[in-house]
Residue, then its C-alpha position, 0 to 999 in steps of 0.5 A: x500500500x502506498x503512503x499517498x492519500x486521496x484528496x476528499x472531494x465534496x459533493x458541492x465541489x463536484x456540483x461546480x467542478x473546476x480545473x483543480x477538481x479535475x486534477x484531484x479526480x485524476x490524482x485520486x484515480x491513480x492513488x486510491x486503488x493502491x491504498x487498500x488490498x482490494x485495489x491492489x488485487x484488482x489493479x495487479x490482476x488487470x496489469x497481469x492480463x494486459x501484459x499477457x495481451x489480447x487472448x494471450x497474444x503477447x502483443x507487447x512482445x510483437x510490438x518490439x520484435x517482428x519475429x513474434x506473430x503470436x499463437x494461431x499464426x502460420x508457422x512457416x511465416x514466423x520466427x522459430x523460437x524452439x528449434x524443431x517445434x512448429x507450435x513454439x509460439x503457441x507454447x510460448x504464449x501458454x507458458x508466458x500466461x502461467x508466468x505472468x498471470x500466476x507469477x505476478x499475483x503469487x508475488x503480490x499474495x506472498x509479499x504484499x498481502x502476506x498470505x498463503x498461496x493456498x488461500x487463493x486456490x493454489x493448494x489441493x482441496x482440504x481433506x474434508x472436501x476431497x470427495x466433493x472435489x472428485x465428484x464435482x470434477x467428474x460430474x462437470x467433465x461428463x456433463x460438459x463433454x457433450x457440449x464441447x463435442x457440439x462446439x467442435x462441429x461449429x465452423x467458428x470454433x473449428x476455425x479457431x481450435x486447435x490454436x496451432x493451425x497446422x494441426x493437420x500436420x501432427x505426425x500421429x497421436x504422439x505429436x498431438x499429445x505432446x502439443x496438448x501437454x504444453x497447452x496445460x499451463x494456459x488453463x492454469x493461467x486462466x483458472x487461477x487469475x479468474x477463479x483463484x486470484x480474483x475470486x478468492x481475493x474479492x471474497x477475502x480482502x474486501x474491507x470489513x467496513x463494507x461498501x460506502x454507505x453500507x456499514x459492517x456486516x451488511x456491506x460484506x453480505x452485499x459482496x457475498x451475494x455478488x462475489x462470483x459476478x465480479x471476476x465473471x465480468x473480467x472473465x467474460x471481457x477477456x473472451x470478447x472476440x472469441x467465437x460466439x459459442x465460447x463467449x456465451x459459454x463463459x457465462x455458464x462455465x464461469x458461474x458453475x466452476x466458481x461455485x465449485x472452486x468456492x466449495x472445494x477451496x482449490x482450482x486444481x480439479x477445475x484446471x484439469x477438467x478445463x484442459x481435458x475438455x479442450x483436449x477432447x475438442x481439439x481431438x474431435x476437430x483434428x480427427x474429424x469425428 
């Protein structure tokens, strides 16, 4: 938390603002988020996602290096990062996501909030919740598999996935499995930033005084009622520009898995299920089933 304090601005001043009022509003906009843990949480999550870029494309890297064209681009027309691996820029994006949107928040959790990583879903489910975690994960996998099979036959989804667009050149199941194994960090990044860092963070770091004008327990109850929707806003915004089935699917997926994660206190079962479902969809598209 930074020592600078925001400048109180009265309603009377807002009713008749001056250039000075505008200056103080701008000052407050940059100071206020870093004075409280909840502000640091939201600001650091936003910065991590922006560094990863639009859909994980690492746009800033492309701005300084012409060789970076990003995941999903033609491997024959881009720089080679990992010799002998055609999907090197896809893997680079997936691993950069894990480094940025897991690594940066993890540092904030440990050294700014002074909290444990497992308080933000990075631990295994506690012993008393492991049966529920297993049942929830298996149930989600079975129920969602049919939907992902349908997604695989949607033209817009088939034009987007697998993200490595030369997937028809996979030389057998071994290469397909190797590519998909390197896809796993992407789902760690996605599930942690939205269902770990932001969800558990909003739930645990909201100030005890609650909302302005809503004191004490009433303010906390207000947040509890809507805690799932706050990370959902960011999750849905991140998917803007994705194929319509995926974009609208975020509403169902985000709400369901947020409830599961809150109940089992861990993101790991959801990371595994999310990854397996996307591997299944890629397999259906690759094989033309």
